[in-house]
C-alpha positions as MATLAB code, in Angstrom:
seq = 'MKHIFITTLKNAIESWQKAFPQSTLISDVISADIAGAPIIWVHAQLEQGSLWRQSVQHILRVLPAAKVIVLSNNPEQVEAMQALESGAVGYLHAYAHPNVLKEVSSVVSQGGVWLGRDVLKHLISLTTGGKAMSVVPDDMLENLTKREREVALEAAKGSSNKEIARLLAISERTVKAHLTSVFDTLKVRDRLHLALVLQGQSTPGHFAGNVGIKNASLNKSQLN';
ca = [
      -1.648   22.199  -22.140;
      -2.606   18.527  -22.205;
      -4.692   17.250  -19.292;
      -5.415   13.566  -18.691;
      -7.937   12.288  -16.158;
      -7.450    8.738  -14.880;
     -10.849    7.388  -13.753;
     -13.163    4.419  -14.222;
     -16.114    6.745  -14.814;
     -17.587    6.404  -18.290;
     -18.036   10.150  -18.585;
     -16.007   12.977  -17.131;
     -17.445   14.931  -14.223;
     -19.038   18.118  -15.529;
     -16.608   20.440  -13.744;
     -13.652   18.634  -15.353;
     -15.113   19.165  -18.807;
     -15.842   22.832  -18.144;
     -12.355   23.482  -16.803;
     -10.503   21.580  -19.537;
     -12.714   20.937  -22.610;
      -9.878   19.282  -24.531;
      -8.918   16.868  -21.733;
      -8.660   13.094  -22.190;
     -10.421   10.482  -20.042;
      -8.540    7.202  -19.458;
      -9.550    4.233  -17.296;
      -6.360    2.147  -17.256;
      -3.175    4.011  -16.407;
      -0.955    0.977  -17.051;
      -1.752    0.855  -20.762;
      -2.502    4.563  -21.156;
      -0.559    6.839  -23.458;
       0.466    9.538  -21.007;
       3.481   10.810  -22.916;
       3.536   14.556  -23.267;
       0.943   15.174  -20.546;
       2.362   17.734  -18.103;
      -0.650   17.429  -15.770;
      -2.369   14.140  -14.925;
      -5.376   13.982  -12.630;
      -5.924   10.711  -10.755;
      -9.422   10.021   -9.443;
      -9.319    8.369   -5.996;
     -12.601    6.471   -6.014;
     -13.939    4.873   -2.840;
     -14.680    1.497   -4.431;
     -11.083    1.166   -5.620;
      -9.472    1.510   -2.218;
      -5.802    2.464   -2.490;
      -5.354    1.562   -6.174;
      -5.021    5.263   -6.941;
      -1.655    5.283   -5.137;
      -0.346    2.646   -7.526;
      -1.522    4.791  -10.419;
       0.332    7.833   -9.087;
       3.529    5.851   -8.577;
       3.298    4.231  -12.019;
       2.796    7.588  -13.738;
       5.837    9.090  -12.041;
       7.991    6.083  -12.915;
       7.029    6.366  -16.578;
       6.891   10.169  -16.727;
       8.944   11.663  -13.855;
       8.329   15.246  -14.989;
       4.540   14.930  -14.855;
       2.534   16.921  -12.318;
       0.100   14.479  -10.682;
      -2.987   15.733   -8.869;
      -5.280   13.451   -6.868;
      -9.035   14.050   -6.996;
     -10.862   12.467   -4.056;
     -14.560   11.737   -3.686;
     -14.124   11.952    0.072;
     -11.141   14.192    0.930;
      -9.452   13.542    4.261;
      -6.161   14.437    5.875;
      -4.647   10.945    5.939;
      -5.367   10.360    2.257;
      -3.996   13.791    1.367;
      -0.693   13.036    3.064;
      -0.578    9.642    1.358;
      -1.023   11.409   -1.970;
       1.910   13.721   -1.257;
       4.082   10.856   -0.051;
       3.300    9.026   -3.301;
       4.612   11.962   -5.297;
       1.455   13.931   -6.104;
       1.690   17.729   -6.014;
      -2.006   18.386   -5.498;
      -5.007   16.982   -3.645;
      -8.600   18.222   -3.684;
     -12.264   17.265   -3.984;
     -13.182   15.464   -7.203;
     -16.211   17.726   -7.622;
     -14.383   21.019   -7.129;
     -15.596   24.032   -9.130;
     -14.048   24.474  -12.618;
     -12.384   27.727  -11.510;
     -10.711   25.893   -8.628;
      -9.445   23.191  -10.998;
      -7.971   25.873  -13.257;
      -6.285   27.566  -10.294;
      -4.848   24.241   -9.115;
      -3.495   23.636  -12.608;
      -1.861   27.062  -12.620;
      -0.261   26.588   -9.187;
       1.218   23.142   -9.827;
       2.367   23.997  -13.365;
       4.514   26.725  -11.790;
       6.042   24.272   -9.353;
       3.701   24.806   -6.422;
       1.794   22.348   -4.232;
      -1.992   22.511   -3.778;
      -3.518   21.374   -0.468;
      -6.623   21.957    1.577;
      -6.412   24.301    4.573;
      -6.357   21.609    7.283;
      -3.750   19.525    5.472;
      -1.612   22.596    4.855;
      -1.706   23.552    8.534;
      -0.783   20.030    9.538;
       2.071   19.885    7.041;
       3.416   23.246    8.170;
       3.320   21.967   11.735;
       5.271   18.837   10.749;
       7.894   20.681    8.731;
       8.451   23.264   11.481;
       8.550   20.716   14.273;
       5.253   21.953   15.701;
       6.798   25.301   16.625;
       4.789   28.496   16.329;
       5.849   31.053   13.725;
       9.018   32.623   15.065;
       9.954   36.277   14.641;
      10.673   36.862   10.963;
      13.750   39.042   10.227;
      12.738   42.484    8.992;
      15.037   42.312    5.979;
      13.106   39.283    4.693;
       9.905   41.337    4.474;
      11.361   44.752    3.746;
      10.170   44.775    0.136;
       6.555   44.106    1.140;
       3.968   46.695    2.094;
       2.572   46.654    5.631;
      -0.599   44.913    4.465;
       1.331   42.396    2.371;
       3.398   41.528    5.445;
       0.251   40.920    7.481;
      -1.223   38.716    4.756;
       2.062   36.823    4.281;
       2.424   36.010    7.983;
      -1.151   34.759    8.243;
      -0.883   32.696    5.053;
       2.332   31.141    6.362;
       0.375   29.902    9.380;
      -1.949   28.022    7.032;
      -4.870   30.452    7.315;
      -7.318   30.450    4.404;
      -8.085   33.526    2.312;
     -11.460   33.780    4.039;
      -9.856   33.664    7.493;
      -7.270   36.277    6.525;
      -9.956   38.523    5.023;
     -12.028   38.311    8.196;
      -9.034   38.977   10.458;
      -7.755   41.968    8.471;
     -11.204   43.297    7.512;
     -10.524   43.170    3.775;
     -12.089   41.244    0.890;
     -10.945   37.783   -0.199;
     -10.140   39.263   -3.615;
      -7.789   41.734   -1.927;
      -6.164   38.930    0.043;
      -5.561   37.006   -3.177;
      -4.064   40.092   -4.845;
      -1.723   40.648   -1.896;
      -0.661   36.986   -1.915;
       0.116   37.136   -5.628;
       2.357   40.142   -4.954;
       3.952   38.414   -1.946;
       4.745   35.264   -3.939;
       6.264   37.311   -6.778;
       8.303   39.536   -4.451;
       9.618   36.756   -2.219;
       9.980   34.325   -5.140;
       7.991   31.563   -3.455;
       5.686   29.136   -5.210;
       2.900   28.495   -2.726;
       1.879   28.803    0.930;
       3.987   25.865    2.064;
       7.088   27.331    0.439;
       6.232   30.695    2.004;
       5.983   29.121    5.463;
       9.314   27.330    5.048;
      11.049   30.499    3.828;
       9.729   32.574    6.714;
      10.805   29.849    9.141;
      14.289   29.865    7.628;
      13.943   26.272    6.381;
      14.062   27.107    2.687;
      15.281   29.892    0.457;
      13.356   32.072   -2.024;
      13.248   30.579   -5.503;
      14.526   27.262   -4.169;
      11.917   24.692   -3.210;
      12.292   20.937   -3.024;
       8.547   20.454   -3.378;
       7.318   17.106   -2.099;
      10.846   15.731   -1.729;
      10.821   16.946    1.851;
       7.375   15.489    2.365;
       8.547   12.022    1.336;
      11.308   12.238    3.937;
       9.041   13.448    6.734;
       8.773   10.019    8.426;
       4.990   10.070    8.691;
       2.718    7.464   10.198;
      -1.044    7.290   10.657;
      -0.945    8.351   14.310;
       0.761   11.609   13.300;
      -1.873   12.382   10.702;
      -5.024   12.162   12.809;
];
């Protein structure tokens, strides 16, 4: 799989190189050859202000099928929501561990959205109108084990793997294994899709991705 990193850095960050040794580093997205790149990583650098948003929008105009992920030197909720509104399907720290970068790549390549815990919780709150998780019909969870149900309900609230592990007194590895099974069984792509399905706002195997995010009528006061 071809990975392109859009950044003004002369050399790629070490974790990028370790995660994707064959990746390409490009400084100017306007003149870049991005054809055939299913995943493009855009570096949101502090000194460039909001220029990264223009890069995201340009990429998606030229290559609508591309999966764009924003890498931020200073991740924050407002910027994360701006990234999603611009059409990105992922947002995380620019210096994330190589294993995290690989996991992000896997999630978005399968149609999922990657967000930090706080942003995910906020987005779930927006998409559900701020309502708490309602009672989920039993038939929706009937094919899950008791433990998988517990993990699914907590994940749908936006809880992290660590929080779920602590609450249920199991390991984070076990939480991840249960979530993998939950996603496969319910045919959902990520935690946001899971939350929407359990709230009755989406259907298994059918997810509009960030289309709904673009139509969420967000403003800065809502994001703080």
